[in-house]
N, CA, C and O atoms as a GROMACS GRO file, in nm:
protein
  384
    1MET      N    1   0.085  -0.116   0.000
    1MET     CA    2   0.000   0.000   0.000
    1MET      C    3   0.090   0.123   0.000
    1MET      O    4   0.188   0.128   0.075
    2ALA      N    5   0.058   0.219  -0.082
    2ALA     CA    6   0.142   0.337  -0.094
    2ALA      C    7   0.068   0.459  -0.041
    2ALA      O    8  -0.054   0.467  -0.043
    3ASP      N    9   0.148   0.556   0.007
    3ASP     CA   10   0.091   0.682   0.054
    3ASP      C   11   0.104   0.786  -0.056
    3ASP      O   12   0.207   0.794  -0.123
    4ASP      N   13   0.000   0.866  -0.073
    4ASP     CA   14   0.004   0.977  -0.166
    4ASP      C   15   0.081   1.092  -0.101
    4ASP      O   16   0.117   1.084   0.016
    5ALA      N   17   0.107   1.197  -0.178
    5ALA     CA   18   0.180   1.312  -0.127
    5ALA      C   19   0.108   1.377  -0.008
    5ALA      O   20   0.173   1.433   0.080
    6ASP      N   21  -0.025   1.371  -0.006
    6ASP     CA   22  -0.100   1.432   0.103
    6ASP      C   23  -0.114   1.341   0.225
    6ASP      O   24  -0.182   1.376   0.321
    7GLY      N   25  -0.050   1.222   0.222
    7GLY     CA   26  -0.053   1.132   0.336
    7GLY      C   27  -0.163   1.029   0.333
    7GLY      O   28  -0.165   0.939   0.417
    8SER      N   29  -0.256   1.040   0.238
    8SER     CA   30  -0.363   0.940   0.229
    8SER      C   31  -0.309   0.815   0.160
    8SER      O   32  -0.208   0.821   0.090
    9SER      N   33  -0.375   0.704   0.180
    9SER     CA   34  -0.329   0.579   0.119
    9SER      C   35  -0.431   0.531   0.017
    9SER      O   36  -0.550   0.562   0.027
   10HIS      N   37  -0.383   0.456  -0.081
   10HIS     CA   38  -0.472   0.399  -0.181
   10HIS      C   39  -0.445   0.250  -0.191
   10HIS      O   40  -0.343   0.200  -0.144
   11VAL      N   41  -0.536   0.182  -0.253
   11VAL     CA   42  -0.528   0.036  -0.264
   11VAL      C   43  -0.466   0.000  -0.399
   11VAL      O   44  -0.520   0.034  -0.504
   12ALA      N   45  -0.351  -0.068  -0.394
   12ALA     CA   46  -0.284  -0.108  -0.516
   12ALA      C   47  -0.316  -0.252  -0.554
   12ALA      O   48  -0.312  -0.288  -0.672
   13GLU      N   49  -0.350  -0.335  -0.455
   13GLU     CA   50  -0.383  -0.475  -0.481
   13GLU      C   51  -0.481  -0.522  -0.373
   13GLU      O   52  -0.493  -0.458  -0.268
   14PRO      N   53  -0.551  -0.633  -0.397
   14PRO     CA   54  -0.656  -0.677  -0.304
   14PRO      C   55  -0.608  -0.699  -0.160
   14PRO      O   56  -0.682  -0.669  -0.066
   15LEU      N   57  -0.488  -0.751  -0.141
   15LEU     CA   58  -0.442  -0.775  -0.004
   15LEU      C   59  -0.417  -0.646   0.073
   15LEU      O   60  -0.404  -0.649   0.196
   16ASP      N   61  -0.409  -0.532   0.004
   16ASP     CA   62  -0.400  -0.404   0.074
   16ASP      C   63  -0.526  -0.379   0.157
   16ASP      O   64  -0.519  -0.315   0.262
   17LEU      N   65  -0.638  -0.429   0.111
   17LEU     CA   66  -0.762  -0.415   0.187
   17LEU      C   67  -0.755  -0.495   0.317
   17LEU      O   68  -0.805  -0.451   0.420
   18VAL      N   69  -0.692  -0.612   0.312
   18VAL     CA   70  -0.676  -0.694   0.432
   18VAL      C   71  -0.582  -0.623   0.530
   18VAL      O   72  -0.602  -0.629   0.651
   19ARG      N   73  -0.480  -0.557   0.478
   19ARG     CA   74  -0.386  -0.484   0.563
   19ARG      C   75  -0.458  -0.379   0.646
   19ARG      O   76  -0.422  -0.355   0.762
   20LEU      N   77  -0.560  -0.316   0.590
   20LEU     CA   78  -0.637  -0.216   0.663
   20LEU      C   79  -0.713  -0.276   0.781
   20LEU      O   80  -0.754  -0.204   0.872
   21LEU      N   81  -0.732  -0.409   0.780
   21LEU     CA   82  -0.808  -0.477   0.885
   21LEU      C   83  -0.720  -0.530   0.998
   21LEU      O   84  -0.773  -0.588   1.093
   22LEU      N   85  -0.588  -0.512   0.991
   22LEU     CA   86  -0.501  -0.560   1.097
   22LEU      C   87  -0.541  -0.500   1.231
   22LEU      O   88  -0.571  -0.381   1.240
   23ASN      N   89  -0.543  -0.583   1.335
   23ASN     CA   90  -0.582  -0.546   1.471
   23ASN      C   91  -0.728  -0.504   1.482
   23ASN      O   92  -0.766  -0.436   1.577
   24GLU      N   93  -0.809  -0.544   1.385
   24GLU     CA   94  -0.953  -0.521   1.388
   24GLU      C   95  -1.023  -0.656   1.394
   24GLU      O   96  -0.966  -0.758   1.357
   25VAL      N   97  -1.149  -0.655   1.439
   25VAL     CA   98  -1.229  -0.777   1.439
   25VAL      C   99  -1.279  -0.802   1.298
   25VAL      O  100  -1.334  -0.713   1.234
   26VAL      N  101  -1.259  -0.925   1.249
   26VAL     CA  102  -1.298  -0.961   1.113
   26VAL      C  103  -1.389  -1.084   1.114
   26VAL      O  104  -1.391  -1.161   1.210
   27PHE      N  105  -1.463  -1.098   1.007
   27PHE     CA  106  -1.546  -1.216   0.982
   27PHE      C  107  -1.478  -1.293   0.870
   27PHE      O  108  -1.446  -1.236   0.766
   28VAL      N  109  -1.455  -1.424   0.891
   28VAL     CA  110  -1.388  -1.507   0.792
   28VAL      C  111  -1.478  -1.626   0.762
   28VAL      O  112  -1.516  -1.701   0.852
   29LYS      N  113  -1.511  -1.644   0.634
   29LYS     CA  114  -1.589  -1.760   0.589
   29LYS      C  115  -1.490  -1.863   0.537
   29LYS      O  116  -1.400  -1.830   0.459
   30LEU      N  117  -1.507  -1.989   0.582
   30LEU     CA  118  -1.416  -2.097   0.542
   30LEU      C  119  -1.491  -2.205   0.467
   30LEU      O  120  -1.614  -2.212   0.471
   31ARG      N  121  -1.416  -2.289   0.398
   31ARG     CA  122  -1.476  -2.408   0.337
   31ARG      C  123  -1.530  -2.498   0.448
   31ARG      O  124  -1.487  -2.488   0.563
   32GLY      N  125  -1.622  -2.584   0.412
   32GLY     CA  126  -1.675  -2.679   0.509
   32GLY      C  127  -1.777  -2.620   0.603
   32GLY      O  128  -1.792  -2.666   0.716
   33ASP      N  129  -1.849  -2.517   0.558
   33ASP     CA  130  -1.956  -2.455   0.638
   33ASP      C  131  -1.908  -2.408   0.774
   33ASP      O  132  -1.972  -2.434   0.876
   34ARG      N  133  -1.794  -2.339   0.776
   34ARG     CA  134  -1.739  -2.284   0.899
   34ARG      C  135  -1.724  -2.133   0.885
   34ARG      O  136  -1.696  -2.081   0.777
   35GLU      N  137  -1.744  -2.064   0.997
   35GLU     CA  138  -1.727  -1.919   1.002
   35GLU      C  139  -1.646  -1.884   1.126
   35GLU      O  140  -1.660  -1.948   1.230
   36LEU      N  141  -1.563  -1.781   1.114
   36LEU     CA  142  -1.482  -1.735   1.226
   36LEU      C  143  -1.505  -1.586   1.246
   36LEU      O  144  -1.526  -1.511   1.150
   37LYS      N  145  -1.502  -1.544   1.370
   37LYS     CA  146  -1.505  -1.403   1.404
   37LYS      C  147  -1.396  -1.381   1.507
   37LYS      O  148  -1.398  -1.442   1.614
   38GLY      N  149  -1.299  -1.294   1.476
   38GLY     CA  150  -1.190  -1.270   1.568
   38GLY      C  151  -1.103  -1.154   1.525
   38GLY      O  152  -1.124  -1.096   1.418
   39LYS      N  153  -1.006  -1.122   1.608
   39LYS     CA  154  -0.916  -1.010   1.582
   39LYS      C  155  -0.801  -1.057   1.493
   39LYS      O  156  -0.732  -1.153   1.526
   40LEU      N  157  -0.782  -0.989   1.380
   40LEU     CA  158  -0.678  -1.025   1.284
   40LEU      C  159  -0.542  -0.973   1.331
   40LEU      O  160  -0.521  -0.852   1.338
   41HIS      N  161  -0.450  -1.065   1.363
   41HIS     CA  162  -0.317  -1.027   1.410
   41HIS      C  163  -0.215  -1.029   1.297
   41HIS      O  164  -0.123  -0.947   1.296
   42ALA      N  165  -0.229  -1.122   1.201
   42ALA     CA  166  -0.132  -1.133   1.093
   42ALA      C  167  -0.192  -1.208   0.975
   42ALA      O  168  -0.290  -1.282   0.989
   43TYR      N  169  -0.132  -1.187   0.857
   43TYR     CA  170  -0.173  -1.258   0.735
   43TYR      C  171  -0.053  -1.260   0.641
   43TYR      O  172   0.045  -1.188   0.662
   44ASP      N  173  -0.061  -1.344   0.537
   44ASP     CA  174   0.044  -1.344   0.436
   44ASP      C  175  -0.019  -1.350   0.297
   44ASP      O  176  -0.141  -1.344   0.283
   45SER      N  177   0.064  -1.363   0.195
   45SER     CA  178   0.016  -1.360   0.057
   45SER      C  179  -0.067  -1.482   0.020
   45SER      O  180  -0.136  -1.481  -0.082
   46HIS      N  181  -0.062  -1.588   0.101
   46HIS     CA  182  -0.143  -1.708   0.077
   46HIS      C  183  -0.276  -1.702   0.152
   46HIS      O  184  -0.354  -1.797   0.148
   47CYS      N  185  -0.301  -1.591   0.219
   47CYS     CA  186  -0.420  -1.571   0.305
   47CYS      C  187  -0.417  -1.661   0.428
   47CYS      O  188  -0.522  -1.688   0.487
   48ASN      N  189  -0.299  -1.709   0.469
   48ASN     CA  190  -0.287  -1.770   0.600
   48ASN      C  191  -0.313  -1.658   0.701
   48ASN      O  192  -0.265  -1.547   0.684
   49LEU      N  193  -0.390  -1.688   0.805
   49LEU     CA  194  -0.430  -1.586   0.901
   49LEU      C  195  -0.394  -1.629   1.042
   49LEU      O  196  -0.396  -1.747   1.074
   50VAL      N  197  -0.362  -1.531   1.126
   50VAL     CA  198  -0.352  -1.553   1.270
   50VAL      C  199  -0.459  -1.466   1.333
   50VAL      O  200  -0.458  -1.343   1.320
   51LEU      N  201  -0.553  -1.531   1.402
   51LEU     CA  202  -0.665  -1.462   1.466
   51LEU      C  203  -0.659  -1.482   1.616
   51LEU      O  204  -0.618  -1.588   1.664
   52GLY      N  205  -0.700  -1.381   1.690
   52GLY     CA  206  -0.708  -1.390   1.835
   52GLY      C  207  -0.852  -1.373   1.880
   52GLY      O  208  -0.934  -1.316   1.809
   53GLU      N  209  -0.882  -1.424   2.001
   53GLU     CA  210  -1.016  -1.413   2.059
   53GLU      C  211  -1.121  -1.458   1.958
   53GLU      O  212  -1.213  -1.384   1.924
   54VAL      N  213  -1.106  -1.580   1.911
   54VAL     CA  214  -1.184  -1.632   1.798
   54VAL      C  215  -1.309  -1.704   1.844
   54VAL      O  216  -1.307  -1.784   1.938
   55GLU      N  217  -1.419  -1.676   1.775
   55GLU     CA  218  -1.542  -1.753   1.792
   55GLU      C  219  -1.568  -1.826   1.660
   55GLU      O  220  -1.588  -1.763   1.556
   56GLU      N  221  -1.567  -1.958   1.665
   56GLU     CA  222  -1.587  -2.041   1.546
   56GLU      C  223  -1.729  -2.097   1.548
   56GLU      O  224  -1.777  -2.145   1.650
   57THR      N  225  -1.795  -2.091   1.434
   57THR     CA  226  -1.929  -2.148   1.419
   57THR      C  227  -1.924  -2.250   1.307
   57THR      O  228  -1.878  -2.221   1.196
   58ILE      N  229  -1.973  -2.371   1.336
   58ILE     CA  230  -1.976  -2.480   1.238
   58ILE      C  231  -2.122  -2.516   1.214
   58ILE      O  232  -2.196  -2.545   1.307
   59TYR      N  233  -2.161  -2.516   1.087
   59TYR     CA  234  -2.298  -2.550   1.051
   59TYR      C  235  -2.301  -2.691   0.994
   59TYR      O  236  -2.213  -2.730   0.917
   60GLY      N  237  -2.402  -2.767   1.033
   60GLY     CA  238  -2.413  -2.904   0.983
   60GLY      C  239  -2.557  -2.950   0.983
   60GLY      O  240  -2.648  -2.875   1.017
   61VAL      N  241  -2.576  -3.075   0.945
   61VAL     CA  242  -2.709  -3.136   0.939
   61VAL      C  243  -2.704  -3.268   1.013
   61VAL      O  244  -2.620  -3.353   0.984
   62ASP      N  245  -2.795  -3.286   1.108
   62ASP     CA  246  -2.813  -3.414   1.176
   62ASP      C  247  -2.912  -3.496   1.095
   62ASP      O  248  -3.026  -3.454   1.075
   63GLU      N  249  -2.870  -3.611   1.049
   63GLU     CA  250  -2.957  -3.695   0.968
   63GLU      C  251  -3.008  -3.812   1.050
   63GLU      O  252  -2.932  -3.903   1.084
   64ASP      N  253  -3.135  -3.810   1.082
   64ASP     CA  254  -3.201  -3.925   1.145
   64ASP      C  255  -3.264  -4.008   1.035
   64ASP      O  256  -3.258  -3.972   0.918
   65GLU      N  257  -3.323  -4.120   1.074
   65GLU     CA  258  -3.388  -4.205   0.974
   65GLU      C  259  -3.503  -4.134   0.904
   65GLU      O  260  -3.524  -4.152   0.784
   66ASP      N  261  -3.579  -4.053   0.980
   66ASP     CA  262  -3.700  -3.992   0.925
   66ASP      C  263  -3.681  -3.847   0.882
   66ASP      O  264  -3.752  -3.800   0.793
   67GLU      N  265  -3.588  -3.774   0.943
   67GLU     CA  266  -3.580  -3.630   0.916
   67GLU      C  267  -3.436  -3.581   0.925
   67GLU      O  268  -3.348  -3.648   0.980
   68GLU      N  269  -3.415  -3.462   0.870
   68GLU     CA  270  -3.287  -3.394   0.879
   68GLU      C  271  -3.307  -3.268   0.963
   68GLU      O  272  -3.405  -3.196   0.946
   69GLU      N  273  -3.213  -3.242   1.052
   69GLU     CA  274  -3.224  -3.127   1.141
   69GLU      C  275  -3.096  -3.044   1.131
   69GLU      O  276  -2.986  -3.098   1.140
   70ALA      N  277  -3.112  -2.911   1.112
   70ALA     CA  278  -2.996  -2.823   1.107
   70ALA      C  279  -2.932  -2.815   1.245
   70ALA      O  280  -3.000  -2.812   1.347
   71LYS      N  281  -2.799  -2.813   1.246
   71LYS     CA  282  -2.725  -2.814   1.372
   71LYS      C  283  -2.615  -2.708   1.365
   71LYS      O  284  -2.549  -2.694   1.262
   72THR      N  285  -2.595  -2.634   1.474
   72THR     CA  286  -2.491  -2.534   1.482
   72THR      C  287  -2.406  -2.561   1.605
   72THR      O  288  -2.458  -2.582   1.715
   73ILE      N  289  -2.275  -2.561   1.586
   73ILE     CA  290  -2.181  -2.580   1.696
   73ILE      C  291  -2.093  -2.456   1.704
   73ILE      O  292  -2.040  -2.410   1.602
   74SER      N  293  -2.077  -2.401   1.824
   74SER     CA  294  -1.989  -2.286   1.844
   74SER      C  295  -1.882  -2.320   1.945
   74SER      O  296  -1.906  -2.395   2.040
   75ARG      N  297  -1.763  -2.265   1.924
   75ARG     CA  298  -1.655  -2.280   2.022
   75ARG      C  299  -1.565  -2.158   2.015
   75ARG      O  300  -1.562  -2.087   1.914
   76LYS      N  301  -1.491  -2.136   2.121
   76LYS     CA  302  -1.403  -2.019   2.129
   76LYS      C  303  -1.258  -2.065   2.146
   76LYS      O  304  -1.230  -2.166   2.210
   77SER      N  305  -1.167  -1.988   2.086
   77SER     CA  306  -1.024  -2.014   2.097
   77SER      C  307  -0.953  -1.882   2.126
   77SER      O  308  -0.993  -1.777   2.077
   78GLU      N  309  -0.848  -1.890   2.205
   78GLU     CA  310  -0.771  -1.771   2.237
   78GLU      C  311  -0.690  -1.724   2.116
   78GLU      O  312  -0.681  -1.604   2.089
   79MET      N  313  -0.630  -1.820   2.043
   79MET     CA  314  -0.548  -1.789   1.925
   79MET      C  315  -0.566  -1.901   1.824
   79MET      O  316  -0.575  -2.018   1.862
   80LEU      N  317  -0.570  -1.865   1.695
   80LEU     CA  318  -0.596  -1.965   1.592
   80LEU      C  319  -0.516  -1.931   1.466
   80LEU      O  320  -0.514  -1.815   1.423
   81PHE      N  321  -0.451  -2.031   1.408
   81PHE     CA  322  -0.387  -2.017   1.278
   81PHE      C  323  -0.480  -2.078   1.175
   81PHE      O  324  -0.523  -2.192   1.190
   82VAL      N  325  -0.511  -2.004   1.070
   82VAL     CA  326  -0.602  -2.051   0.966
   82VAL      C  327  -0.523  -2.067   0.837
   82VAL      O  328  -0.460  -1.973   0.790
   83ARG      N  329  -0.526  -2.186   0.781
   83ARG     CA  330  -0.455  -2.212   0.655
   83ARG      C  331  -0.528  -2.141   0.541
   83ARG      O  332  -0.651  -2.150   0.529
   84GLY      N  333  -0.454  -2.071   0.458
   84GLY     CA  334  -0.511  -1.986   0.354
   84GLY      C  335  -0.596  -2.057   0.250
   84GLY      O  336  -0.688  -1.996   0.197
   85ASP      N  337  -0.567  -2.184   0.220
   85ASP     CA  338  -0.645  -2.250   0.115
   85ASP      C  339  -0.787  -2.284   0.160
   85ASP      O  340  -0.868  -2.326   0.078
   86SER      N  341  -0.818  -2.265   0.288
   86SER     CA  342  -0.955  -2.288   0.335
   86SER      C  343  -1.036  -2.159   0.343
   86SER      O  344  -1.157  -2.163   0.368
   87VAL      N  345  -0.971  -2.044   0.323
   87VAL     CA  346  -1.038  -1.914   0.334
   87VAL      C  347  -1.117  -1.884   0.207
   87VAL      O  348  -1.064  -1.891   0.096
   88VAL      N  349  -1.244  -1.851   0.225
   88VAL     CA  350  -1.330  -1.812   0.113
   88VAL      C  351  -1.348  -1.661   0.111
   88VAL      O  352  -1.350  -1.601   0.004
   89LEU      N  353  -1.362  -1.599   0.230
   89LEU     CA  354  -1.395  -1.457   0.238
   89LEU      C  355  -1.339  -1.398   0.366
   89LEU      O  356  -1.341  -1.463   0.471
   90ILE      N  357  -1.289  -1.275   0.358
   90ILE     CA  358  -1.247  -1.199   0.476
   90ILE      C  359  -1.320  -1.066   0.470
   90ILE      O  360  -1.316  -0.996   0.369
   91SER      N  361  -1.388  -1.031   0.579
   91SER     CA  362  -1.470  -0.911   0.580
   91SER      C  363  -1.455  -0.839   0.714
   91SER      O  364  -1.434  -0.903   0.816
   92PRO      N  365  -1.467  -0.705   0.714
   92PRO     CA  366  -1.472  -0.636   0.842
   92PRO      C  367  -1.595  -0.681   0.920
   92PRO      O  368  -1.699  -0.711   0.861
   93GLN      N  369  -1.584  -0.688   1.052
   93GLN     CA  370  -1.697  -0.728   1.134
   93GLN      C  371  -1.800  -0.616   1.132
   93GLN      O  372  -1.770  -0.503   1.170
   94VAL      N  373  -1.920  -0.647   1.087
   94VAL     CA  374  -2.028  -0.550   1.081
   94VAL      C  375  -2.120  -0.574   1.200
   94VAL      O  376  -2.175  -0.684   1.213
   95PRO      N  377  -2.138  -0.475   1.288
   95PRO     CA  378  -2.228  -0.496   1.403
   95PRO      C  379  -2.372  -0.508   1.359
   95PRO      O  380  -2.418  -0.434   1.272
   96PHE      N  381  -2.444  -0.603   1.418
   96PHE     CA  382  -2.584  -0.624   1.385
   96PHE      C  383  -2.671  -0.585   1.501
   96PHE      O  384  -2.793  -0.596   1.493
   0.00000   0.00000   0.00000
């Protein structure tokens, strides 16, 4: 990311947008119906991420003989390394 003469910054490539999210809470969508919400501490060009204070949500389906039931599992981690090839989306955390 480069600074203009007036001190403002512009986006030269997509990962510059991720750089703006460092030390902010982000929402990360992963393969396998998983979502993460946590503070972005570090990233690299492969989209490997280091997140802190992470809340992970896993969506699944319980299949009984007669019916299918949606199931959600949540868990928290103090620190998490996310492999970049599983990342689908990185977004700023939007309060609801």
